[in-house]
C-alpha positions as CSV (number, residue, x, y, z in Angstrom):
1,M,43.8,8.0,54.2
2,I,40.6,7.6,52.0
3,K,42.5,5.9,49.7
4,F,43.0,3.0,51.8
5,I,40.2,2.8,53.8
6,L,37.7,3.3,51.2
7,P,38.4,0.2,49.1
8,I,38.7,-1.9,52.1
9,V,35.3,-1.0,53.0
10,A,34.0,-1.4,49.7
11,F,35.6,-4.8,49.6
12,I,34.0,-6.1,53.2
13,T,30.6,-4.6,51.7
14,V,30.6,-6.4,48.4
15,V,31.7,-9.6,50.1
16,Y,29.0,-9.4,52.8
17,G,26.5,-8.7,49.9
18,I,27.5,-11.6,47.8
19,S,27.4,-13.5,51.0
20,Y,23.8,-12.4,51.8
21,F,22.2,-13.0,48.5
22,W,24.3,-16.5,48.1
23,T,22.7,-18.1,51.1
24,G,19.2,-17.0,50.3
25,S,18.9,-17.9,46.7
26,S,18.1,-21.2,44.4
27,S,20.4,-22.9,42.4
28,K,19.4,-20.8,39.4
29,G,20.4,-17.7,41.2
30,K,23.6,-18.8,42.5
31,K,24.6,-20.2,39.0
32,M,23.7,-16.6,37.8
33,I,25.5,-15.1,40.7
34,A,28.6,-17.3,39.9
35,L,28.5,-16.1,36.5
36,G,28.1,-12.6,36.9
37,L,31.2,-12.8,39.1
38,I,33.2,-14.8,36.7
39,I,32.2,-11.6,34.1
40,A,33.2,-9.2,36.5
41,L,36.4,-11.0,36.9
42,I,37.3,-11.3,33.7
43,T,36.4,-7.8,32.6
44,G,38.5,-6.6,35.8
45,I,41.7,-8.5,34.5
46,S,41.1,-7.6,30.9
47,L,41.1,-3.7,32.1
48,T,43.7,-3.8,34.3
49,I,46.1,-5.7,31.8
50,Y,45.0,-3.1,29.1
51,L,45.8,-0.1,31.3
52,I,48.9,-1.6,32.3
53,F,50.2,-1.7,28.7
54,D,48.4,1.3,27.6
């Protein structure tokens, strides 16, 4: 049960946090947030592909 609820709660928390910081930041801050999200997405996809093929 916790395997299903914990990721959903974590996802909602992350989305809320990003939305909160996005609305309160300047254009430079928004660029930094976007860059961080892009790096996290690329890292996550790379790690997933690595773990699938390993």
